[in-house]
N, C-alpha and C positions, 0 to 999 in steps of 0.2 A: 947058862947063854943061847944055846942057837934053837933050843926050845922054841921057841916064840915066832921065830924062823921058819923054822918042818911046820907048827899048824900050822900060818899065815900057807906056804906053800901046799900044804895037803890040802888044805878050808877051797881057797884058786883050782886044782885041779880038779877037786868032787862038783865046782862051781860051773869051769868047760864042760864038765861029763851032762849035769846039769841042763846046758844050753842045746848043749849037739843034743840029745833026746827029747826035748822040748816040742812043737810044732812048732813052726813058724805062727799060726793062727793061735792067738792067745785064746783066752776063758772071755769076759766081758770085758771086750775092749770102752780103754776110756779115753777116746783121740782131743786132748790138746793142742790149740795151733798153735805153734810157740814160736813161730819167729817165716815173714814171708818172704823172699830175695830180693831186689832189685829186678829181674828179669819175670817179679811176679810165685816163679813156683811156692809154696806155699809148705812146711816143714812141721808133720806131728808127734805127738808122744804119745803111747797109751803110755798114762798113769799105772796102770793097775798093772803093768808089767814090767815097774825098775823092779831091780833087785840091786840092794844089798850088801857088797861081800864086802867089809874091812872099809879102803878108797875107793873100789871098783863100784860104781853103779851099772847095771845092762840095762838094756829098754827094745825097747820097739819102737822103732822108726818109721811112718808115714811119710811118703811125696806125692804130692800132685801138680806133675809139671802145668805150667800157664801154656806150654803146648809142647806136641810129641814131640819127644827122642827123635834122630836119626835113624831110631829102630819103629817107630812106629808107637814108645811104651807114653801113655800119659800117669804111671805112677808108680811108687814102689813098695815094698816092705820091706824092712830087718833087722835084724837083733844087730844093737849097736854096742861097745862099751867104752867108760869116757870116767879115766880113773884122776877125783878129783883132785884131788894131791899135785901132781904134776903135770897136771894142765893137758893131758892126753888123750887122743881114740884108736880105738879099732874096731875096726864091721869083723862081724861075722858071719855075715850069708844077707844075699839080698836078695830079693824076688823081683820080675817087673813083670807088670799087665799093662793090656793095651786099654784099659776106662778108670776113670780118676779112683780114688776109692776103692784101689785095689778089686777091683773088679775086670767082670771081661774076662779071657784068654790072660791064660800065667802066660809067658812069653820067654821066657827064663829063668834058670834061679844061679847066683854065682856064693860060691866060697873061694872068697880071696886069696890067694896064698901068702902073701904080703901079711902076716900074722903081727909084724911088728910097733909096737905104739909110734903112730905119727902129731908132734906136737899139735897146739887149738893156734890159731893162731889168731891175736885180737881183730875183733867187727870181723869179725865171719860166721857161717852159720851153726858153725860146729861152735863157738866162744856162745853164743847166744842159749841153743841147746844148753851146753857145759853148765850155766847157770842155775838154768832149770832141774834138772834132774840134778844138780848137786846142789839140788836147795831143797829135796825131796828126802 
């Protein structure tokens, strides 16, 4: 009875370890523009980075901002996870860049302390990203 649960837990442990060891800059990128916000920010997914373990999809996401953030950044690159069954997400790491398409100076990298799963609300950017990623 517990054997299947242990196996999933073991797979998730290895999955998390692999994510931490992979460099944030992926191999051959194939970016697809998935959604654009009302403010004009564009959200991309690298389809070559999508990795499924069970119901969890991990992927690289790039955001190009319509105008600079309050810190002067124009883009981000991050590793995200979506649970396609529970409709929740996590952000593993995000790096910020001074120019669009993750060019120019990398200004900072954040590893969020709160790694709890957050719900994906309908009609949001994450809802669009979930639909795209979970189909793959």
